N, C-alpha and C positions, 0 to 999 in steps of 0.2 A: 655424803650419805644422808645427812639431815634433810637436804632438799628432796631426796627420793622418798624418805619417810613422810615428809610434809605433803608431797603430791599424793601419796597413797592414802593418807588420812583424810585429806580434803576430798578425794574421790569417794571415799566411804561416806563422808558426811553429806555430800551432794546426792549420792545414791539413797541415803536414808531420808533426806528431805523429799526427793522425788517419790519414794515409796509411800510416804505419809500423805502428801498433798496431790500427787499426780495419779498414783495407782488407783484410788477409788473411782476416778472418772474413767480411766481406761478399762477397768474391770466391770463396770456397770453397777458397782455397789451404791454409788451416789443415786443413780436412777431408782434402784430398788428401794433405798431408804426413803427417797422422795415419794414413791408410790405408796409405801406403807404408811408414811406420816401424813399422806394427803387426806386420810379420813379421821385424823385425830380431832378430838373435840376440845375447843378452847373454853367453852362456856356451856352450862347446861341449857337444855331447851325447856322453856316454860310450859308447864302442863296446862292444857286447856280446861276452862271451867265448864260447869254444866250448861251455862248459857251459850257457850260457843262450841258445843260438841258438834263434830262433823261425822259423816259416815266413815266407816272403818277404812275404806279404800282411800278416801281423801286424806285421812290422818297418816296412813302409811306413806302415801306419795309426798305429803308435806315433810315428814321426817326424813325421807331419802333426799329430798331437795335441799333440806338444811345441811345434811351431811355432805352433799355435793358442793354446796357453797363453801363450806369449811375446807373442802378438798383443794379448792383453788387458793385459799388463803393460808394453807399450811406452810410452815417454815421450819428451819432447823431448830430442834429443841435447845433450850439453854443448858448450861453446864450442870446446874442443880438437878434438872430433870434427867440428864444423861447419867449422873451419879446414881439416881434412884433406879433407873433402868438397869444399871449394872449390878444392882444389889448391894451397893456400898452405903453405909450410913454416915459417910463423910460429909462435912460441910464444904461449900465452895472455897472458903478461905483455907481450910486444911489441905484440899487438893492443890491449890495454887502454891501454897508454902512448900508442899512436898515436891512439886514439879520444879520450883525454884531451887530447892536444896539439891536436887539431882543435877540441875544445870550447873550450879556453882561447883559441885563436887567434880563433875566431868571436866569443867574448865581448869580447875586446880590440878587435877590429875594429868591433863594434857600438858600443862605448863611444867609440871614436875618431871614429866618424861622428856621434856625438851623438844616437843613437836612443833613449837612455834605458835604465834598468836592466832593466825588464821585457822590452823587445825584445831587449836583449843576452843575457839569460838564455834567451829563446826560441831565438835563433840558436845559443847554446852547446849547448842540448839537442838541437836538430836536427842540428848538425854533429858532436857528440860521441857521440850515441846513434843517431839515425835514419839518417844517411848511412852509417856503417860497417856497420850491420846490413843495410841495403839493398844495399850494394856486395858484401857477403859472399854474400847470396842470389843476386845477379846472377852472380857468378863460379861459384857452385854450379850454377845452371841452365845456364850456357854449357858447363861441363865435362860435365854429364850429357848435353847434346845431342850433343857430340862423341863421347862414349862410346857412345851409342845408335846413332850413324851408323856406327861401325866394328865394333861387337860381332858382327853377323851374319856378316861376312866372317871374323872371328876364329874363330867357332864352326865355320864351314865348313872352315877350315884344320885345326882339331882333328879333325873328322870324317874328312877325307881322310887325315890322319896315322894315325888309328886303323885305318882300313880298309887302309892300307899296311903295318900291322904294328907301328907305333910304340906304345910305352906312353903312357898318358895324360900322365904327367909330362913326357916328352920333347916331346909335342905342345904342352903348355903352355909349355915353354921356347922353342919356336919363336915363339909369340906374344909372349913376354916379350922376345924379341930383335929381331924384324922388324916387329911391328905398329906402328901409329901411336899417338901419345899421345891420350887418357890410358889407352887399353887396355893399352899396353905396360907402363906403371908399375904398373897394378893387377894384372896377371898376374905381374909380377915380385914384387909383394908376396905373392901366393899361393905362389910358389916359395920365397921367403925364409921364410914362415911354416911351410911344410911341412918345410923344412930343419932347423928348430930342434926338430922332434919332433911337431908337430901332424899328425894324419891329413889326407890330401889332401882328403877330402870336407868336413871341418870347416873347413879352410883356404879352400875355395871358398865355403862359407857365410859366411865373414867378409867376402867381397867386398861383400855388401850393406851392411855397416856403413860402408864407405868410399865406396860408390856407391849411394845409396838409391833405386834405380829398380827397377821390377818385373822388368825383363829380367835384371838381375843376380841377383835373387832366384830367378828361374826356373833360371838356370844353376847356382846353388849347390845348389838342391833336387835337380835331376836328377843331378848328380855325387854328392851325399851319399847319395841313395837307392841309386844304383848301387853305391857303395862298401860300403854296409851290407847290401844285399839281393842284389846281383849283377844280371846281365842283360846285354842287348846294348847296350853304351854307345854305339856308333856309330849305331844306330837311334834311341836316345833323343835323342842330340844332333842327329841329322838332323831329327827332329820338332821339336826346340826351335828349330833354325835356321829352319824353315819358319814357325813361330809368330812368331819375331822379325821376319822379313821381312813377314809379313802385318800385324803391328802397325805396322811402319814404313810400309807402304802405306796402312793405315787412317789413320794420323796425317797423312800428306801429303794424303790425300783430304779429311779433315776441315778441314785448313788451307785447301785450295783452295775448299771449299764455304762456309766461313765468311769468306772474304776480302771478299766484298761487304758482309756485315754489319759487319765491322771498318772498312772504308772509310767506310760510312755513319755509323757511330758517331764516327769521327775527324772527319768533316766537321761533324756536328752539334755535337760538343763544341768544335771550334775556331771555329765561326761567330760566336758572341757576342764572343769575344776579338778576332777579325779586324775585325768591324764596329765595335767600340769603338775599336780602334786607328785605323781609317780616319776615323772621326768626330773623333777627337782631333787628327789631323793636318790635317784640313780645317777644322774649327770647334772649336778648343780651348775657347773661352769657352762654347760651348753645352753641352759635356759636363763642364766643370769643376765644375758644380753637384753632381755625384755625390760629390766629395770636399771641396768647400768648404762645402756646406750640411749641417746636421745630419741632415735628413731624407734627403738624397742619400746620406750615408754609411750610414745604416741600410738604405736600399734596396740599396746596393752590397753590404753584408754579407749581406743576405738572398739576393740573386742569386747570390753566390759559394757560399752554402750549398746552394741548390737546384741549382746547376750541379754541385756535388760529388756530391749525391745522384743526379742524372741520370747522371753518368759512372760511378758505382759500379753502378747498375742496368744500364746498357748493358754494362759489363764482365762482370757476372754473366750476362747473356743470351748473350753470345758466347763465354763460357769453357766450351768443350765438354770433358767428361771421358769417357774411354773405358778 
């Protein structure tokens, strides 16, 4: 019976590793993250002097070309940046110590349960590496969703403040004081960055590094181009606000249209497990051959593999990108 338990736990560990490292590539999340990170700025753009002023169109084209160059050089952000994006004030050392403690605890728990060395190592790897990274990605997505929900209202407040005669910096201070989290903390970071000497346009471009969503990048580009080339900022931000609200409506519409497919995929994916559980409770001897007989264990492993492939394919089919 210990061998059967070992086989089951190793299968779970392998499935967890595949979920953490293979699933992002199959679901398209890696490509989406790479596209969103492609416009991240690693360094500020030097502001032109009066002697080197160019026409507005050339300045805009130069700014966009510099963003495009950084798009090709973009890479996966380091752990410290990912902690900031998730809204955690942890240091890199604290995160690694916590992950290591989870891994050691899972290993000791597996050994105390008598699962064997290989199964305990699988548990330790899943708890020390897979779970912390998954939880970090979960916090990052949840924080981005809250930011996108509040950002259009914040941009509207800035537009109304500029039309009323307030400078852009004072309008940003209103958001940093009265807006909801995480918009309030992100705009406060812009104010603090500008206070230490960085130009306001470049400080707004830094917003994308802490909040890697397209909407934050749009806001930074609009403010940066206006600061470099001039123009009607209230009109540009008003157009940006309409774009943000249209994207928000499109996202809600896509979620509503894909809800039927998601419900069907959930039912199809859960049906084998539900049927297996019902058969086990009603006729345990009948289904016990799946883990007592060698051929049954092979069939169970094959079924688990094919089910995983089916779940990945369905997830890919209903994962709409826009």
